[in-house]
DRENVOTI-885544 format. One record per atom (N, C-alpha, C): residue number from 1; residue in three letters; atom name; x, y, z. Coordinates in nm, 2 decimals. Example, Ala and Ser with C-alpha at 12.3 -4.5 7.8 and 13.67 -1.06 7.14 Angstrom:
<pts>
 gumar kolke pami     px     py     pz
     1   ALA    N   1.32  -0.57   0.78
     1   ALA   CA   1.23  -0.45   0.78
     1   ALA    C   1.32  -0.33   0.78
     2   SER    N   1.28  -0.22   0.71
     2   SER   CA   1.37  -0.11   0.71
     2   SER    C   1.29   0.00   0.79
</pts>
This chain:
<pts>
 gumar kolke pami     px     py     pz
     1   UNK    N  -9.75 -18.19   7.93
     1   UNK   CA  -9.61 -18.21   7.95
     1   UNK    C  -9.56 -18.14   8.08
     2   UNK    N  -9.49 -18.22   8.16
     2   UNK   CA  -9.44 -18.17   8.29
     2   UNK    C  -9.32 -18.08   8.27
     3   UNK    N  -9.31 -17.98   8.36
     3   UNK   CA  -9.19 -17.90   8.36
     3   UNK    C  -9.08 -17.96   8.44
     4   UNK    N  -8.97 -17.98   8.38
     4   UNK   CA  -8.86 -18.06   8.44
     4   UNK    C  -8.80 -17.98   8.56
     5   UNK    N  -8.79 -17.85   8.54
     5   UNK   CA  -8.73 -17.77   8.65
     5   UNK    C  -8.81 -17.77   8.78
     6   UNK    N  -8.94 -17.77   8.76
     6   UNK   CA  -9.02 -17.78   8.89
     6   UNK    C  -9.01 -17.91   8.95
     7   UNK    N  -8.98 -18.02   8.88
     7   UNK   CA  -8.96 -18.15   8.94
     7   UNK    C  -8.83 -18.15   9.01
     8   UNK    N  -8.73 -18.09   8.96
     8   UNK   CA  -8.60 -18.09   9.03
     8   UNK    C  -8.60 -18.00   9.15
     9   UNK    N  -8.68 -17.90   9.15
     9   UNK   CA  -8.70 -17.81   9.26
     9   UNK    C  -8.77 -17.88   9.37
    10   UNK    N  -8.87 -17.96   9.34
    10   UNK   CA  -8.94 -18.03   9.45
    10   UNK    C  -8.86 -18.13   9.51
    11   UNK    N  -8.77 -18.20   9.43
    11   UNK   CA  -8.68 -18.30   9.49
    11   UNK    C  -8.58 -18.23   9.58
    12   UNK    N  -8.53 -18.12   9.53
    12   UNK   CA  -8.43 -18.04   9.61
    12   UNK    C  -8.49 -18.00   9.74
    13   UNK    N  -8.62 -17.95   9.74
    13   UNK   CA  -8.68 -17.91   9.86
    13   UNK    C  -8.70 -18.02   9.96
    14   UNK    N  -8.72 -18.14   9.91
    14   UNK   CA  -8.73 -18.26  10.00
    14   UNK    C  -8.60 -18.30  10.07
    15   UNK    N  -8.49 -18.28  10.00
    15   UNK   CA  -8.36 -18.32  10.05
    15   UNK    C  -8.29 -18.21  10.13
    16   UNK    N  -8.33 -18.09  10.12
    16   UNK   CA  -8.26 -17.98  10.19
    16   UNK    C  -8.31 -17.98  10.34
    17   UNK    N  -8.21 -17.95  10.42
    17   UNK   CA  -8.24 -17.94  10.57
    17   UNK    C  -8.31 -17.80  10.59
    18   UNK    N  -8.40 -17.80  10.69
    18   UNK   CA  -8.46 -17.67  10.71
    18   UNK    C  -8.36 -17.57  10.76
    19   UNK    N  -8.39 -17.44  10.73
    19   UNK   CA  -8.30 -17.34  10.77
    19   UNK    C  -8.29 -17.32  10.92
    20   UNK    N  -8.19 -17.25  10.97
    20   UNK   CA  -8.18 -17.23  11.11
    20   UNK    C  -8.30 -17.15  11.17
    21   UNK    N  -8.34 -17.06  11.09
    21   UNK   CA  -8.46 -16.98  11.13
    21   UNK    C  -8.58 -17.07  11.15
    22   UNK    N  -8.60 -17.16  11.05
    22   UNK   CA  -8.72 -17.25  11.06
    22   UNK    C  -8.71 -17.34  11.18
    23   UNK    N  -8.59 -17.39  11.21
    23   UNK   CA  -8.58 -17.47  11.33
    23   UNK    C  -8.60 -17.40  11.45
    24   UNK    N  -8.56 -17.27  11.46
    24   UNK   CA  -8.58 -17.19  11.58
    24   UNK    C  -8.73 -17.16  11.60
    25   UNK    N  -8.80 -17.13  11.49
    25   UNK   CA  -8.94 -17.11  11.49
    25   UNK    C  -9.02 -17.23  11.54
    26   UNK    N  -8.99 -17.35  11.49
    26   UNK   CA  -9.05 -17.47  11.53
    26   UNK    C  -9.03 -17.50  11.68
    27   UNK    N  -8.91 -17.48  11.72
    27   UNK   CA  -8.88 -17.50  11.87
    27   UNK    C  -8.96 -17.40  11.95
    28   UNK    N  -8.97 -17.27  11.91
    28   UNK   CA  -9.05 -17.18  11.98
    28   UNK    C  -9.19 -17.21  11.98
    29   UNK    N  -9.25 -17.27  11.88
    29   UNK   CA  -9.39 -17.31  11.87
    29   UNK    C  -9.41 -17.41  11.97
    30   UNK    N  -9.32 -17.51  11.99
    30   UNK   CA  -9.34 -17.61  12.09
    30   UNK    C  -9.34 -17.56  12.23
    31   UNK    N  -9.25 -17.46  12.25
    31   UNK   CA  -9.24 -17.40  12.39
    31   UNK    C  -9.36 -17.33  12.43
    32   UNK    N  -9.42 -17.25  12.34
    32   UNK   CA  -9.54 -17.17  12.38
    32   UNK    C  -9.67 -17.23  12.35
    33   UNK    N  -9.67 -17.35  12.30
    33   UNK   CA  -9.80 -17.42  12.27
    33   UNK    C  -9.87 -17.35  12.15
    34   UNK    N  -9.81 -17.34  12.04
    34   UNK   CA  -9.86 -17.28  11.92
    34   UNK    C -10.00 -17.34  11.89
    35   UNK    N -10.09 -17.25  11.86
    35   UNK   CA -10.22 -17.29  11.82
    35   UNK    C -10.26 -17.20  11.70
    36   UNK    N -10.34 -17.25  11.61
    36   UNK   CA -10.38 -17.17  11.49
    36   UNK    C -10.46 -17.05  11.53
    37   UNK    N -10.55 -17.07  11.63
    37   UNK   CA -10.64 -16.96  11.67
    37   UNK    C -10.56 -16.85  11.73
    38   UNK    N -10.46 -16.88  11.81
    38   UNK   CA -10.37 -16.78  11.87
    38   UNK    C -10.29 -16.71  11.76
    39   UNK    N -10.24 -16.78  11.67
    39   UNK   CA -10.17 -16.73  11.56
    39   UNK    C -10.25 -16.63  11.48
    40   UNK    N -10.37 -16.66  11.45
    40   UNK   CA -10.46 -16.57  11.38
    40   UNK    C -10.49 -16.44  11.45
    41   UNK    N -10.51 -16.46  11.58
    41   UNK   CA -10.53 -16.34  11.67
    41   UNK    C -10.40 -16.25  11.66
    42   UNK    N -10.29 -16.30  11.68
    42   UNK   CA -10.16 -16.22  11.68
    42   UNK    C -10.14 -16.16  11.55
    43   UNK    N -10.17 -16.23  11.44
    43   UNK   CA -10.16 -16.17  11.31
    43   UNK    C -10.25 -16.05  11.29
    44   UNK    N -10.37 -16.06  11.34
    44   UNK   CA -10.47 -15.96  11.33
    44   UNK    C -10.43 -15.84  11.41
    45   UNK    N -10.38 -15.86  11.53
    45   UNK   CA -10.33 -15.75  11.61
    45   UNK    C -10.21 -15.68  11.55
    46   UNK    N -10.12 -15.76  11.49
    46   UNK   CA -10.00 -15.70  11.43
    46   UNK    C -10.04 -15.62  11.31
    47   UNK    N -10.14 -15.67  11.23
    47   UNK   CA -10.18 -15.59  11.11
    47   UNK    C -10.24 -15.46  11.15
    48   UNK    N -10.31 -15.45  11.26
    48   UNK   CA -10.37 -15.33  11.31
    48   UNK    C -10.25 -15.23  11.36
    49   UNK    N -10.15 -15.29  11.42
    49   UNK   CA -10.04 -15.21  11.46
    49   UNK    C  -9.97 -15.14  11.34
    50   UNK    N  -9.95 -15.22  11.23
    50   UNK   CA  -9.89 -15.16  11.12
    50   UNK    C  -9.97 -15.05  11.06
    51   UNK    N -10.10 -15.05  11.07
    51   UNK   CA -10.18 -14.94  11.02
    51   UNK    C -10.16 -14.82  11.11
    52   UNK    N -10.16 -14.84  11.24
    52   UNK   CA -10.14 -14.73  11.33
    52   UNK    C -10.00 -14.67  11.31
    53   UNK    N  -9.90 -14.75  11.30
    53   UNK   CA  -9.76 -14.70  11.28
    53   UNK    C  -9.75 -14.62  11.15
    54   UNK    N  -9.81 -14.67  11.04
    54   UNK   CA  -9.81 -14.60  10.91
    54   UNK    C  -9.88 -14.47  10.92
    55   UNK    N  -9.99 -14.46  11.00
    55   UNK   CA -10.06 -14.33  11.01
    55   UNK    C  -9.97 -14.23  11.09
    56   UNK    N  -9.90 -14.28  11.19
    56   UNK   CA  -9.81 -14.19  11.27
    56   UNK    C  -9.70 -14.14  11.18
    57   UNK    N  -9.64 -14.23  11.11
    57   UNK   CA  -9.53 -14.18  11.02
    57   UNK    C  -9.58 -14.09  10.91
    58   UNK    N  -9.70 -14.11  10.86
    58   UNK   CA  -9.76 -14.02  10.76
    58   UNK    C  -9.78 -13.88  10.83
    59   UNK    N  -9.83 -13.88  10.95
    59   UNK   CA  -9.85 -13.75  11.01
    59   UNK    C  -9.72 -13.68  11.04
    60   UNK    N  -9.61 -13.75  11.07
    60   UNK   CA  -9.48 -13.69  11.09
    60   UNK    C  -9.43 -13.63  10.96
    61   UNK    N  -9.45 -13.70  10.85
    61   UNK   CA  -9.40 -13.65  10.72
    61   UNK    C  -9.48 -13.53  10.68
    62   UNK    N  -9.61 -13.53  10.71
    62   UNK   CA  -9.69 -13.41  10.68
    62   UNK    C  -9.64 -13.29  10.76
    63   UNK    N  -9.61 -13.31  10.89
    63   UNK   CA  -9.56 -13.20  10.97
    63   UNK    C  -9.43 -13.15  10.92
    64   UNK    N  -9.34 -13.24  10.87
    64   UNK   CA  -9.21 -13.21  10.82
    64   UNK    C  -9.22 -13.12  10.70
    65   UNK    N  -9.31 -13.16  10.61
    65   UNK   CA  -9.34 -13.09  10.48
    65   UNK    C  -9.39 -12.95  10.51
    66   UNK    N  -9.48 -12.94  10.61
    66   UNK   CA  -9.54 -12.81  10.65
    66   UNK    C  -9.43 -12.71  10.71
    67   UNK    N  -9.33 -12.76  10.78
    67   UNK   CA  -9.23 -12.68  10.84
    67   UNK    C  -9.13 -12.62  10.74
    68   UNK    N  -9.12 -12.68  10.63
    68   UNK   CA  -9.02 -12.63  10.53
    68   UNK    C  -9.07 -12.51  10.46
</pts>
């Protein structure tokens, strides 16, 4: 038996216009020549940055706790 609400959601998704953010992102992809390989590289680099940023914040919190 099919779920009626999922059917209406899929119809709604087809009729809705893309958000302004989505339109801007697609326009930007066309400007820079978006490629899946480049995207994967940027995601990998940003993931590593998040790890470094998290470790710096953790060290700041440790120093703050030791000063009290």
